[in-house]
N, C-alpha and C positions, 0 to 999 in steps of 0.2 A: 577318399576320406568321408566318413559319415558327416552328415550335416549337423549332427549334434556333438561333434568332436569339440573338445575344449579349445577355446581361443587363447592364444598366449597373452599373458597379462602385459599391460603397457609398461614401458620402461619406467622404473621408479625415479622420482625427482628428488630423492633424498628421504630421510626418515619423516614419517608423519608427525605433525605437531601433536601435543596433548589435546584431548577433546576440548577443554576449556579454552586453550589458545585458538583452536579452530573456530569455536563459537565467537570469540572476541574479534577475530579477523572478519568473519561474516557480518557481525554486528557493525563493525566499522564500515564495511562496504555498503551495507544497507543504510547506515546513517548518512553516508556521503551521497549515494545514488537516490535515495528516497527522501530521507528526512530533510536534507539540504537541497539537493538537485531538483526535487519535485515540489516539496512543500514550503520552501523558504519564500516562495511567491506569495503565500497567504499573509504573513506579517508585513511584507514589503508593499503589497497592493495598496493599502491606505496612503503610504508615502507617495506612491506613483500617482494616485488620484490627486493628492494635494499639491505636489511639487512638479510633476512631469506632465500634467495636463491629460492624463489618461482618463477617458470616459468610462462610465460603468459598462456600456456595451462592449467597448474594446477590452476592458478587463475580463469580461466573460469569454471573449474570443481568444484571448491569450491562454486562458485556462483550457479551453476546448482544444486548442492547438497542441498543448502539452499532452493532453490525454489521447489525442489521435496519434501523436508520435509514440506514446507509450504502447498503444495497441500495435502499431507497426513494428516496434522493436520486439515485443513479445511474440508476434507472429513469425518474425525472422528467426527467433530462437527455436520455434516449433518446426518450421520448414527446413531449417539447416541445423541439425543437431550438433554438428561439429563446433558451431559457435559457442555452445553452452560449455564445451570442454576445453575452451581455449583461454589460456592466460593472456595471450596477446589481445584477444577481444576484450577481456576484462580491463586490462590496462589502457587500451585505446579508448574504451568507453569512459573511463575516468578522465582521460585527457580531453575528450570531446565535451564532456559534461562541464568540467572546470572552465573550458574555453567559452562555452555559451553563457555561463554565469558572469564571467569577466567582461564579455562583450555587450551585455545588456545596457550598461551606462554609456557606451561609446556612441550610441545613436539615439535619436528621438523619433524614429520612424516606427509607427505601429506595425507596418508590414514586416520590417526587419525584426521587431520583437516577436511577432508571431512565428517567423521562421526560426528564430533562436529557441523559442520555447518548444517548437516541434522537434528540433534536434535534441534538446535537453530531454524530452520525453523518450525518444528512441534510446539515448544513452542510458537513462535511468532504467529502462526495461531490460536492457542487456546486462547491466550490472546486477539487477535483481535475479534474472534467470540463471546467470553463472553462479552467483553467491548462494542462492537457495538450492539449486541442484547439488552444489558442493556440500552444503549443510546436510541435506537429506541423504546424500550418497555416503558421506564419511561417518555420519552419526546414526546410521540405521539400526545399530545394535545397542544404542545407548537409551537411557530413559527419555520419554517423550517431552519432558519439560526442558531438556537441554536445547533442542532446536527452537523451542519457544523463546528462550533467552536470546538466541540469534536474531529472531524476528523482532525482538525488542529494540534492536538497533534503529529501526525506523522511528520509534518514539524518542530514542536518545538524540537522533539527528534533529527531530522537530524541536525538542527542548533546547538543544544547543543553539540552533539557528534562531529560535524565538528569543532566547536570552541575548544573543548578539544584536538583533534588531532593536530589542528593548533598550539595551545600553547605548545604542547609537542614535536613536530617534531624536534625542534632545540636543545632541552635539554635532550631528552630521546629517547629510541629505540621502535621498534614495540611491544616488550613484555610489556613495561610499558603502551603503548597505549591500549592494550587489557585489562590489569588489571584496568586501569583507567576507561575504558568504562564499565567494570563490576561494578565498584563503582558507576558510574553515573546511571546505570540501577537499582542498589539497591536503590538509593535515590528516583528515580521516582516510583519504585514499592512500596516503603513505602508510598508514597503519594496516591497511588491507592489501598492500601492494604484492605481498608474497602469498596471498591466499591461493591454495591449490584447488583448481577446478575438479569437478567430478571426473573420475576415470571411466572409460567406456566399459559397459557391462557385457559379460559373455552371454550369448543366447541361452535360453532355458526352455524347457517344456513345461507349460503351465496349463492348469485346468481352465476351461472356458469361464469367463466372468459371468456372473448372474445378472440378468437384466431385470430391473424393477422399475418399469417405465412410468406408470402413473405417479408414483411418489417422487421419482426424480424430477418429473415435470413441476410439481409443487415446489421442490427445492430450487429449481432453476428460476422460477418466477420470483421467489423470495430473494434470491441472491442478486438477480438483475435489478429488482426494485431497490435493494440496498445500495447498489452501485449508483443509481440516480440520486437517492436521498443523501447518502453520506458525503458525496463529493461536493454538494452544494455547501454544506457546513464546512467541509475541509478547505473550500476555496474562499468563502466569504465570511467566515465566523469572526475574524479579527475586525474586518471592516464594519460588520454589523454591530458588534459590541462598541466600537469606537463612535458610532452615531449617537449613542445614548449614555456613554460613560467617558470619564477622562481618558485621554489618548493612551496612557500606559496600561490601562486595564485590558485593552484588546490584545496587546503583545504579551502581557502577563498571563492572560487566559490561554494563549497559544502555548506558552511554556508548560502550563499545567496539563494541556492536552498531551504533550509529549511525555511528561513525567508519568502520567497515568497509563500511557500506552506501553511503557517499557516492560512492566511485568505482566501485562494483560494476556498476551498470547500463552505464556507458560501457565498462568492461572486457569484460563478457560480450558487449556489442554488437560490439566489435572482434573478439573471438574467433569470433563467429558468422559473420563475413564470410569466415573462413578454413577453419573446420571445420564438420562436420555439426551443425546445431542440435539435432536429437534426441539425438545423442551427448553434446553438451555439457549438454543438459537432464538427461540421466541422471546425468552426473558431478556436476552441481550439486546434484541431489536427494540423492545419496548423501552428499556432503559435508555438506549441511544436516542429514540424519538423524544423522550422527555428532556434529555440533555440538549438536543437541537432546539426544541421549542422554548425552553426556559428563558434565554436571553430575549426572545421576541415577545413573550407574554408578560414577563415580570419586570424586566429592565433592572437597572441597578447593578452594583458591584457583586453582591452575593449571588444573584441569579446567574451572572456571567461566569463566575468562577465555578459554581456548582455544575452548571451546564458543561463547562469545559472538561471537568473531571469525568463526568458521566460519558461524554462523547469519547474522550481519550481512552477510557477503560473498556470500551466496547468495539471500536471500529476495526481494530486488528483482531480482536477476539471473535467477532462475527465471521471474519474470513477463515480463521482457524476452525471454527465449528462447522461452517458450511462445507468447506473442502473435506473435512474429516467425515461428515455425514454422507457426502457423495461417494467417498471411498467405502464407507460401510455398506452402502446400497450395492456396491460392486457393479455400478453402471459403467459400460465401456467408455474410456476417455473422459471420465466424470470431471476431473480437475480442469482439463482443457475446455470442456463445454461450459462449465460453470464460470470460468474466468472470462471466456468470450462474452457471455451475457453481462457479467460484471463490468468489463471494460467498455462495452457499448453503452451501458447505463451511465458510466462516468462521462462519456462524450456527450450524451443527451442531457445530463443534469444541468450544466451551465447554460445550454441553449434553451432549455425549457423555462428557466427562471429569468432569462435575460429581459423579456418584456416587463417583468414585475419590478426590476431594479430601478425603474424610473420613479417608483413610489417608495424607495428605500429598500433596505434589506429585510425588514420584518416579514413582508409577505413571502419572500423567497425562503426564509427559514421555516415558516409555518407550512409551506407547501412541502418542503423537504421532510419535515417531521411527519406529515400526513403520508408521504410515500413510504417512509420507513415503517410506519404503523401498518400500512398495507402489506409490507414485507413480513411483518410479524404475524399477520393474519394467515398469510400463505404458509409460514412456518408452523402455525397452529394446526392448519389443515394437514400438513405433513405429519405432525405429532399424533393426530387421531388415528391414522392408519399405518403408522410406521411399523415395518416388520420387526420381529425380534432381532436383537443384535446378532450380526453374523459371527460365526465362529472362525471364519477365515478372514484375516485382515488384508488390507490392500498390500500387495507385495511391494517391498521397498524399491525395486527396480521400476515398477509402474508408477509409484509416487514420484520418484525422481524424474521420470520421463514426462509425466503430465504436468509437473509444476513449471515446466519451461514457459508455459503461457500464464502462470499465476501472477497476480499483481495486487497492491494495497492502495 
C-alpha cells in the first residue's frame, strides 16, 4: 500500500450538529474550563484574603500553581495527540475540574489549595485543547468569526462567575462561593457534555512551510511579555480595585471584563482580515496596557470600570491576533512555540510581582502595564519589517494540530 493511500474515516458518532450548535457547545466547555475553572479564583481571592487568612504571597503561589498545571495539561495534549480526540478525556477533565472547585472549601491548608489549583489547571488545559481542536477541526470551512464566538465562551464564563460571586459576597462566605462556582461549572459542563472532539486527520502531502525567523522572534518576544503582563491583571485586578473602591466594584469590574471579552475574539478576527495583524496587535496591546494601568493611576469607580472594559476587550483578542500572525509567517509549529512562551510568561508573572504585593496591588499593576507596553514595542518592531501578507494561509490541519498547546 502506498504511504499516501487514503486512511479510512473514523466511525461516525451520529450526525454532526449544526455549526452554531457546535459553537455553543464549545463556548460552554470553555466557559466551564477557563471562565470558571481557571478565572473564578480572581473574584474569590479577596474573600479568601479577608475570611480564610490567605496571605498575599500565598495568593500568588496559588495562582502560579494553577498556571503550572495548565502548562502541564497543554503539554500532555501535545505529546499525546489521542487525548485531544477523546470524549472520555473531555468528560473526565470536567469531573476533575468540578471536584477541585468543590474541594477548595473543605480544607484550610495552603499546601492542599496549591495542589487543588494545580490539578484544576491541568483539567482546564485539557478541556481547552479538546474543545478548541474540535472547534477548528469542524468549522474549518466556515467564516472566521464563528470560531471567534466559540472563544467568547471564556468571557461568558468570566462574566457568569463574576456575577455569581458579586451576588454572594454580601450574603455568604468564601466557602459558599467555591461550592457555587462548582455548581455553575457543572451546569456549563452538562451543556458541553456531548461535544464531539476533533476526528483524526488523514495524512497529506504539503509544501514546506516558509521560515521567517527574525520577525517570528519579535512576535515570540511580544507574546511572551503579554503572558507576563496580562496574567497579573487577570489574577489581581479584583483585589486591586477592592483596595480603593467599595467591595462590589471589584467583582462588578470583573463581570465587565467577561462581557467585553465575549465578542472580542470575533471582532479582532474580522479586523485582522482587513488590516495588518502586527499593527492591530500593537494597538490592542497599548489599549490593554492603558486598561491595566487605569485603576492604579486614577482610582475611583469610573477608572476601575473603564479599565476593566479595555482589558476584557483585548486579552483574548491579543491571543487571536498573535496566533494568526504566527500562522501568516508560516513558521513551523508557530502556535505551539508561541503558546509555550505565553504559558511560561503566565507562570512568571505572579512570581515577579509577589515581592511588590507587600506594598499593595498598585505597583504590581503598574509593572504589568509596563510589561504589556514592552510587548507593544516588540509588536511595533514586527510591524516595521513584516513581510507582505502570505497568499497561502495556514492549513486547517496544522492549525488544529498546533492549537493543542494554545491557552488564554
